[in-house]
SEGU-138315 format. One record per residue: x, y, z of N, C-alpha, C in turn. Coordinates in steps of 0.1 Angstrom, whole numbers, padded with zeros to 4 digits, always signed. Example, Ala and Ser with C-alpha at 12.3 -4.5 7.8 and 13.67 -1.06 7.14 Angstrom:
+0132-0057+0078+0123-0045+0078+0132-0033+0078/+0128-0022+0071+0137-0011+0071+0129+0000+0079/
***
This chain:
+0084+0246-0159+0077+0234-0165+0077+0232-0182/+0078+0244-0191+0079+0239-0202+0095+0235-0206/+0101+0236-0199+0122+0239-0205+0115+0223-0198/+0116+0219-0186+0113+0202-0183+0106+0193-0192/+0095+0197-0196+0087+0184-0206+0094+0188-0220/+0106+0200-0226+0108+0195-0236+0124+0187-0240/+0124+0189-0224+0139+0177-0218+0132+0166-0220/+0120+0167-0214+0116+0147-0210+0113+0144-0226/+0106+0146-0236+0103+0150-0248+0113+0143-0257/+0124+0149-0254+0141+0143-0258+0141+0135-0258/+0135+0121-0245+0141+0108-0245+0151+0108-0231/+0151+0122-0224+0162+0124-0217+0157+0123-0202/+0165+0118-0193+0159+0114-0182+0162+0126-0172/+0159+0128-0157+0160+0136-0146+0171+0130-0137/+0175+0138-0132+0189+0137-0124+0179+0135-0110/+0188+0129-0098+0181+0126-0088+0175+0141-0078/+0183+0155-0084+0181+0164-0077+0170+0170-0091/+0170+0171-0099+0163+0172-0105+0150+0176-0105/+0147+0162-0102+0130+0154-0099+0124+0159-0088/+0139+0154-0077+0133+0162-0061+0123+0175-0065/+0141+0185-0070+0128+0203-0075+0119+0200-0079/+0117+0195-0093+0104+0191-0094+0089+0188-0085/+0094+0180-0078+0082+0179-0066+0085+0184-0060/+0092+0193-0056+0090+0199-0043+0082+0215-0048/+0084+0217-0064+0075+0230-0069+0063+0226-0070/+0059+0212-0075+0044+0210-0077+0037+0209-0060/+0045+0207-0050+0037+0207-0040+0035+0223-0031/+0047+0234-0042+0045+0245-0037+0036+0251-0046/+0025+0244-0058+0017+0247-0061+0016+0262-0076/+0032+0256-0080+0038+0265-0086+0033+0263-0105/+0031+0251-0104+0027+0242-0120+0010+0245-0119/+0007+0249-0130-0007+0243-0135-0010+0228-0135/-0025+0223-0132-0028+0212-0132-0027+0210-0144/-0027+0213-0157-0024+0207-0174-0008+0203-0170/+0002+0213-0166+0016+0213-0167+0021+0196-0156/+0008+0192-0147+0014+0185-0137+0010+0174-0148/+0000+0172-0150-0008+0165-0158+0002+0158-0169/+0003+0169-0175+0018+0167-0190+0032+0153-0185/+0035+0162-0172+0044+0154-0163+0044+0143-0163/+0033+0141-0155+0032+0125-0151+0029+0115-0157/+0024+0119-0167+0020+0110-0186+0036+0104-0189/+0044+0114-0187+0060+0111-0194+0063+0095-0191/+0061+0099-0176+0066+0081-0175+0055+0070-0172/+0046+0073-0183+0037+0061-0188+0045+0058-0201/+0051+0068-0208+0053+0063-0222+0070+0057-0219/+0075+0058-0205+0084+0050-0206+0089+0044-0189/+0098+0041-0187+0096+0034-0176+0108+0045-0168/+0104+0048-0153+0111+0054-0143+0123+0054-0140/+0138+0061-0138+0150+0057-0134+0148+0058-0124/+0161+0052-0116+0162+0048-0099+0163+0065-0095/+0173+0072-0096+0177+0084-0094+0162+0095-0096/+0153+0089-0105+0144+0101-0106+0133+0098-0091/+0134+0084-0094+0121+0075-0081+0132+0081-0066/+0140+0083-0064+0150+0088-0053+0144+0103-0050/+0149+0111-0065+0146+0125-0062+0130+0130-0059/+0121+0117-0067+0107+0118-0061+0104+0117-0045/+0111+0103-0041+0108+0103-0030+0112+0114-0019/+0129+0116-0019+0134+0129-0011+0124+0140-0012/+0120+0145-0021+0110+0156-0017+0097+0150-0008/+0089+0143-0007+0079+0137-0006+0084+0142+0011/+0097+0130+0015+0101+0124+0027+0105+0143+0035/+0110+0154+0023+0116+0167+0035+0104+0173+0036/+0093+0175+0030+0082+0179+0028+0070+0171+0042/+0072+0160+0044+0069+0153+0053+0065+0156+0068/+0050+0156+0069+0048+0156+0087+0050+0146+0089/+0060+0138+0099+0065+0132+0108+0056+0123+0116/+0056+0115+0115+0052+0105+0128+0062+0098+0133/+0060+0099+0149+0075+0093+0162+0063+0081+0165/+0066+0067+0160+0064+0053+0169+0073+0042+0170/+0084+0058+0177+0097+0046+0175+0103+0039+0190/+0086+0039+0193+0085+0029+0209+0082+0018+0207/+0072+0015+0194+0071+0001+0188+0074-0002+0173/+0076-0016+0176+0081-0020+0160+0071-0013+0147/+0066-0012+0142+0057-0013+0130+0057-0018+0114/+0047-0021+0114+0049-0029+0097+0036-0022+0089/+0040-0021+0076+0031-0012+0067+0029-0027+0057/+0017-0029+0051+0010-0038+0043+0004-0029+0032/+0010-0028+0020+0008-0018+0012+0009-0028-0005/+0000-0024-0008-0001-0024-0023+0004-0008-0031/+0012-0013-0045+0016+0001-0050+0000+0011-0060/-0013-0006-0062-0024+0004-0068-0019+0001-0081/-0027+0005-0089-0024+0005-0101-0030-0005-0112/-0030-0014-0105-0031-0028-0117-0044-0031-0124/-0048-0025-0121-0061-0024-0129-0072-0035-0128/-0070-0042-0113-0080-0052-0109-0093-0051-0103/-0098-0036-0093-0105-0038-0088-0106-0046-0078/-0101-0052-0070-0096-0059-0061-0108-0053-0050/-0111-0062-0040-0116-0055-0027-0103-0052-0018/-0103-0045-0008-0095-0034-0001-0088-0048+0004/-0078-0058-0002-0074-0071+0006-0060-0065+0016/-0051-0058+0013-0039-0052+0020-0046-0045+0037/-0060-0038+0033-0064-0028+0046-0065-0040+0054/-0080-0050+0051-0083-0058+0055-0075-0070+0060/-0059-0075+0052-0051-0081+0066-0043-0072+0075/-0043-0061+0072-0040-0051+0084-0040-0052+0098/-0056-0057+0098-0070-0057+0109-0065-0074+0112/-0062-0083+0104-0056-0095+0113-0045-0098+0116/-0034-0092+0109-0018-0089+0118-0019-0085+0129/-0027-0073+0127-0032-0064+0138-0033-0075+0151/-0045-0079+0148-0053-0090+0161-0042-0104+0163/-0034-0108+0155-0025-0112+0158-0011-0111+0168/-0013-0096+0168+0000-0088+0177+0005-0080+0174/+0002-0078+0163+0017-0068+0153+0012-0057+0152/+0021-0047+0154+0014-0032+0146+0014-0030+0141/+0003-0021+0134+0001-0017+0122+0002-0003+0117/+0013+0005+0113+0010+0017+0107+0011+0015+0093/-0007+0019+0089-0015+0016+0077-0011+0028+0074/-0002+0030+0058+0000+0042+0048-0009+0042+0041/-0018+0048+0037-0033+0048+0022-0036+0065+0017/-0042+0059+0007-0048+0070-0001-0066+0067-0006/-0067+0073-0013-0082+0072-0019-0075+0068-0035/-0083+0063-0038-0083+0052-0051-0083+0065-0066/-0071+0061-0072-0067+0071-0081-0073+0060-0089/-0069+0051-0097-0074+0041-0106-0082+0031-0095/-0093+0026-0092-0098+0023-0087-0110+0025-0080/-0119+0015-0075-0135+0024-0071-0130+0029-0061/-0127+0020-0049-0122+0023-0035-0107+0019-0030/-0095+0032-0027-0088+0026-0021-0089+0028-0007/-0080+0026-0002-0075+0019+0017-0086+0033+0026/-0081+0048+0018-0093+0059+0027-0105+0056+0025/-0102+0055+0011-0123+0052+0007-0125+0046+0019/-0123+0035+0015-0130+0024+0026-0134+0028+0046/-0122+0029+0045-0119+0037+0064-0129+0050+0065/-0126+0057+0056-0132+0069+0060-0150+0066+0059/-0154+0057+0051-0167+0053+0048-0170+0046+0065/-0161+0037+0066-0164+0029+0079-0162+0035+0088/-0157+0052+0089-0162+0059+0104-0145+0059+0112/-0136+0062+0103-0124+0067+0108-0121+0077+0105/-0114+0088+0112-0111+0099+0111-0097+0098+0109/-0092+0107+0096-0079+0113+0095-0074+0122+0100/-0067+0118+0106-0053+0124+0115-0037+0125+0109/-0032+0138+0112-0023+0137+0112-0014+0140+0130/-0023+0140+0135-0019+0145+0150-0008+0133+0153/+0001+0133+0162+0009+0126+0164+0005+0115+0173/-0003+0123+0190-0009+0113+0199-0018+0104+0198/-0022+0107+0189-0038+0102+0180-0038+0090+0175/-0028+0090+0169-0016+0082+0164-0013+0068+0171/-0003+0072+0182+0001+0069+0186-0008+0059+0199/-0014+0068+0206-0027+0062+0207-0038+0046+0204/-0038+0053+0193-0047+0039+0185-0041+0029+0183/-0022+0029+0179-0014+0019+0181-0013+0010+0194/-0015+0022+0207-0014+0014+0215-0028+0005+0224/-0036+0008+0220-0049+0005+0221-0055-0009+0208/-0057-0004+0198-0058-0014+0186-0048-0020+0177/-0033-0017+0182-0026-0026+0174-0026-0020+0160/-0032-0004+0156-0035+0000+0142-0034+0012+0142/-0027+0020+0135-0034+0034+0130-0030+0037+0115/-0040+0041+0109-0043+0045+0097-0036+0060+0092/-0029+0062+0083-0021+0077+0080-0027+0083+0070/-0038+0089+0060-0043+0090+0052-0025+0102+0045/-0024+0092+0029-0013+0107+0027-0015+0116+0025/-0028+0123+0017-0019+0136+0017-0025+0146+0029/-0022+0137+0041-0024+0147+0050-0009+0151+0058/-0003+0138+0050+0016+0137+0053+0023+0145+0043/+0017+0144+0029+0026+0149+0017+0015+0160+0013/+0023+0169+0012+0013+0183+0008+0013+0180-0005/+0024+0176-0020+0024+0171-0030+0013+0161-0033/+0009+0151-0026+0000+0141-0026-0014+0149-0026/-0013+0160-0022-0028+0166-0020-0033+0171-0032/-0018+0179-0036-0018+0189-0048-0026+0178-0062/-0020+0172-0063-0025+0157-0077-0033+0151-0070/-0040+0150-0061-0051+0143-0056-0059+0143-0067/-0070+0159-0070-0074+0151-0081-0069+0148-0100/-0061+0156-0097-0058+0154-0110-0055+0135-0110/-0044+0132-0105-0045+0115-0106-0057+0109-0109/-0070+0115-0098-0085+0109-0100-0093+0109-0116/-0085+0122-0117-0092+0124-0133-0085+0119-0144/-0073+0117-0142-0064+0106-0151-0069+0097-0154/-0072+0089-0141-0077+0073-0136-0067+0064-0147/-0054+0070-0144-0045+0060-0149-0035+0058-0134/-0026+0045-0139-0014+0048-0131-0004+0058-0135/+0001+0068-0123+0013+0070-0122+0023+0069-0116/+0037+0076-0114+0047+0073-0107+0042+0076-0090/+0030+0082-0089+0027+0084-0074+0024+0073-0071/+0020+0063-0075+0017+0052-0071+0030+0041-0065/+0038+0041-0075+0049+0039-0074+0055+0045-0061/+0055+0057-0056+0056+0064-0043+0053+0061-0031/+0040+0058-0031+0033+0059-0018+0038+0046-0008/+0043+0035-0012+0049+0024-0001+0066+0031+0000/+0065+0038-0004+0080+0043-0001+0079+0055+0013/+0069+0060+0016+0075+0072+0019+0061+0070+0032/+0059+0061+0036+0057+0059+0051+0056+0068+0061/+0050+0077+0066+0058+0088+0079+0062+0082+0089/+0062+0072+0091+0063+0062+0107+0073+0053+0101/+0080+0052+0090+0091+0046+0088+0093+0035+0091/+0085+0023+0093+0083+0014+0095+0091+0002+0094/+0093-0006+0102+0107-0015+0106+0108-0027+0092/+0092-0030+0094+0088-0042+0081+0079-0037+0073/+0082-0040+0062+0072-0036+0050+0072-0048+0044/+0059-0051+0041+0052-0060+0027+0045-0049+0018/+0052-0050+0008+0050-0042-0007+0046-0050-0018/+0031-0052-0022+0025-0059-0032+0029-0048-0048/+0037-0049-0057+0038-0045-0069+0028-0049-0084/+0025-0039-0094+0014-0044-0103+0028-0050-0113/+0038-0050-0115+0050-0055-0121+0056-0061-0115/+0069-0066-0123+0083-0075-0117+0091-0061-0119/+0090-0055-0129+0104-0046-0131+0099-0035-0119/+0092-0029-0119+0087-0024-0102+0088-0033-0090/+0091-0048-0089+0097-0055-0079+0110-0052-0078/+0118-0053-0089+0131-0052-0087+0136-0039-0085/+0132-0027-0091+0136-0015-0087+0130-0011-0070/+0123-0020-0063+0117-0017-0049+0129-0025-0046/+0133-0035-0049+0143-0042-0042+0158-0037-0040/+0158-0033-0054+0171-0025-0050+0173-0015-0043/+0160-0004-0043+0155+0006-0030+0160+0004-0017/+0150-0010-0013+0150-0014-0001+0161-0024+0004/+0169-0028-0004+0180-0028+0002+0191-0024+0005/+0189-0013-0001+0199+0002+0009+0198+0003+0026/+0185+0000+0032+0179+0004+0042+0180-0010+0051/+0174-0007+0063+0176-0017+0073+0166-0022+0073/+0155-0016+0070+0140-0024+0068+0148-0038+0066/+0134-0048+0073+0128-0058+0066+0118-0057+0059/+0118-0069+0045+0108-0062+0033+0103-0074+0028/+0091-0075+0022+0089-0085+0017+0083-0074+0000/+0089-0085-0009+0074-0078-0022+0071-0090-0027/+0055-0084-0031+0049-0096-0035+0043-0096-0051/+0040-0102-0060+0033-0098-0075+0029-0112-0078/+0016-0111-0080+0012-0122-0087+0010-0123-0101/+0019-0132-0104+0022-0133-0115+0014-0127-0130/+0003-0127-0127-0011-0124-0138-0013-0109-0136/-0006-0105-0127-0007-0087-0126-0008-0082-0114/-0015-0091-0107-0021-0084-0093-0010-0080-0084/-0017-0066-0074-0001-0062-0069-0003-0069-0054/-0011-0080-0051-0009-0085-0038-0010-0100-0040/-0009-0104-0034-0014-0122-0035-0031-0126-0038/-0033-0131-0047-0044-0129-0056-0051-0142-0054/-0039-0153-0054-0049-0171-0050-0051-0172-0068/-0053-0164-0076-0054-0161-0092-0044-0176-0096/-0033-0173-0093-0022-0180-0097-0008-0183-0090/+0005-0182-0096+0015-0182-0086+0017-0167-0086/+0025-0167-0071+0031-0156-0066+0046-0151-0064/+0052-0141-0073+0069-0138-0065+0069-0135-0055/+0077-0142-0049+0079-0130-0034+0103-0129-0035/+0101-0112-0031+0112-0110-0032+0110-0103-0017/+0128-0113-0011+0129-0106-0001+0143-0099+0005/+0147-0093+0015+0161-0095+0020+0169-0106+0013/+0162-0120+0017+0171-0131+0016+0177-0139-0001/+0162-0130-0007+0167-0133-0021+0147-0138-0029/+0146-0142-0036+0132-0145-0042+0127-0155-0049/+0118-0162-0046+0109-0173-0051+0096-0173-0053/+0090-0183-0058+0074-0180-0068+0071-0195-0055/+0060-0190-0052+0051-0200-0044+0035-0199-0048/+0032-0210-0049+0020-0216-0058+0009-0212-0046/-0006-0214-0057-0021-0204-0050-0021-0215-0037/-0023-0227-0039-0021-0242-0030-0011-0241-0017/+0003-0239-0017+0006-0237-0013+0005-0225-0001/+0001-0211-0007-0001-0197-0006-0018-0196+0004/-0024-0203-0002-0039-0200+0000-0052-0215+0003/-0036-0226+0000-0051-0239+0000-0054-0239-0007/-0056-0232-0017-0067-0232-0027-0068-0221-0038/-0068-0224-0055-0066-0210-0060-0085-0206-0060/-0090-0195-0067-0097-0189-0069-0097-0177-0079/-0110-0174-0087-0107-0172-0097-0113-0153-0097/-0110-0142-0107-0110-0134-0104-0123-0128-0102/-0136-0130-0100-0144-0126-0100-0147-0129-0085/-0139-0139-0081-0141-0140-0069-0137-0130-0056/-0126-0119-0063-0122-0111-0053-0122-0097-0065/-0137-0100-0066-0140-0083-0074-0147-0073-0058/-0141-0061-0061-0141-0055-0050-0157-0045-0053/-0162-0045-0060-0179-0037-0062-0176-0023-0070/-0190-0022-0071-0189-0006-0085-0193+0006-0078/-0193+0006-0059-0190+0019-0055-0183+0016-0044/-0177+0031-0036-0170+0031-0023-0181+0022-0012/-0193+0024-0014-0204+0017+0000-0201+0001-0005/-0200-0004-0017-0203-0018-0022-0188-0024-0016/-0179-0020-0015-0170-0019-0013-0164-0021+0005/-0171-0010+0010-0175-0011+0025-0179-0023+0027/-0191-0024+0024-0202-0037+0024-0192-0050+0025/-0184-0053+0017-0177-0067+0011-0168-0066+0020/-0157-0053+0027-0148-0052+0039-0157-0055+0046/-0170-0049+0055-0169-0057+0068-0181-0067+0067/-0183-0077+0056-0186-0088+0056-0175-0098+0060/-0162-0097+0052-0153-0102+0056-0148-0105+0067/-0147-0088+0069-0139-0088+0082-0149-0094+0096/-0165-0095+0098-0168-0104+0104-0166-0121+0108/-0159-0128+0093-0158-0137+0091-0171-0141+0085/-0181-0133+0080-0187-0139+0063-0186-0139+0052/-0175-0135+0049-0169-0136+0043-0172-0150+0029/-0173-0152+0017-0169-0165+0011-0155-0175+0014/-0152-0180+0010-0144-0190+0014-0128-0188+0008/-0135-0182-0009-0121-0174-0018-0118-0162-0011/-0127-0156-0005-0124-0141+0001-0114-0141+0014/-0118-0151+0017-0112-0155+0034-0099-0159+0028/-0099-0166+0023-0081-0174+0018-0073-0163+0013/-0071-0152+0005-0072-0140+0001-0067-0133+0012/-0076-0128+0020-0069-0125+0030-0060-0131+0042/-0065-0143+0040-0058-0145+0054-0042-0155+0048/-0041-0152+0031-0029-0158+0030-0019-0150+0032/-0023-0132+0026-0019-0118+0024-0016-0120+0039/-0025-0115+0050-0021-0116+0067-0013-0122+0071/-0009-0138+0062+0004-0146+0066+0014-0142+0061/+0012-0141+0052+0029-0138+0046+0030-0124+0052/+0024-0110+0058+0027-0099+0061+0033-0103+0080/+0028-0114+0084+0033-0122+0098+0050-0128+0097/+0048-0135+0082+0060-0140+0079+0073-0133+0076/+0072-0117+0072+0079-0109+0073+0085-0102+0080/+0076-0102+0092+0082-0094+0106+0095-0110+0112/+0100-0118+0104+0111-0125+0114+0106-0135+0124/+0096-0130+0134+0091-0135+0143+0083-0146+0146/+0084-0156+0135+0079-0167+0134+0086-0177+0125/+0085-0192+0133+0095-0204+0126+0089-0200+0105/+0076-0207+0104+0074-0217+0093+0062-0202+0091/+0059-0205+0075+0048-0198+0068+0035-0201+0073/+0034-0216+0080+0021-0222+0083+0016-0220+0098/+0029-0217+0101+0025-0209+0117+0019-0203+0116/+0021-0192+0105+0015-0177+0108-0002-0180+0098/+0003-0187+0087-0016-0188+0084-0025-0193+0092/-0018-0204+0101-0027-0206+0112-0032-0194+0127/-0022-0185+0125-0025-0176+0133-0037-0169+0126/-0035-0163+0114-0042-0155+0106-0055-0162+0103/-0057-0173+0101-0073-0180+0105-0081-0182+0112/-0073-0179+0125-0079-0181+0139-0079-0167+0145/-0074-0158+0138-0077-0140+0141-0087-0137+0136/-0088-0142+0124-0102-0142+0114-0114-0144+0122/-0113-0159+0120-0123-0169+0125-0128-0166+0142/-0120-0159+0147-0124-0161+0163-0132-0148+0163/-0129-0139+0154-0136-0122+0153-0133-0114+0160/-0113-0117+0167-0105-0107+0170-0100-0097+0162/-0100-0099+0147-0097-0090+0140-0109-0080+0134/-0121-0087+0140-0129-0078+0136-0132-0070+0151/-0132-0073+0162-0132-0066+0171-0122-0055+0174/-0104-0062+0171-0104-0045+0167-0102-0040+0161/-0112-0038+0146-0112-0027+0138-0122-0019+0149/-0137-0025+0159-0144-0021+0163-0131-0011+0171/-0126-0016+0177-0118-0007+0191-0113+0006+0184/-0106-0001+0167-0101+0014+0163-0111+0024+0166/-0127+0019+0157-0130+0030+0155-0138+0037+0169/-0142+0033+0176-0145+0036+0192-0139+0046+0194/-0126+0051+0192-0112+0058+0191-0114+0067+0186/-0122+0073+0175-0128+0081+0168-0132+0092+0172/
***
């Protein structure tokens, strides 16, 4: 690792094969925590290159515990995290709304590294039992239209670096990797990114695949549709900027979507919204993200239809019923 670090400190970049080798070695426990921390901070000082990102992804997918959900067309709604905004769990809530609207969700998530409560934190707190058992996940998809995959159970390298990421408390390239390494290889992905540079990198990479995708970035820095301002949307067909009024029928303030000061508080907010008891602003943000995910599937004629479906899914109680069903299967 010392040779690699010296090489990087000379402002050089890794080839795809070199990046893959480093991450394979991290997963094997070859490097110390200090060496791994030094390596990850390099990519806070400069932008990651596409060959480096591809090499890291190659390593994770080579070691991955694969999941076969092929008999279902599944979608993932995921943010990179690392935007420093500490919102409530918008993407995860959106998953239940979309599931209740009839789509199959294979949600990939992890503990929060830079936020109070990541998707894994809130799901675990609310009674979901993590597993990489294919039969369990398939049963959940069939019964509740949703399964949750806790990333470290599928990616050995993520398990190794979990504590290091938490101790660093800053965004690392692992935030970028999460949406790219869903073990179920979903046919449709809606990915929230924390800046436009990351959006362009994802767009380039996803254009190489057969998957439908939608990349979203709120222009004031959120990795989801925040309704605090305009949102950039990038798809297979191109890109556009959409207003908060168009997406959520209103604008909201940053304080409206604050996620709380603890995992327990985040879980309370999560359940309150899922039960339909959230504030107007909270509901609007979740429904807008769910509507865009539905629209990303290509199964619906326009966004307004998808938004109406999201409203019905949340306000009818169906989304909460799907959550209850999923927890009952644990």
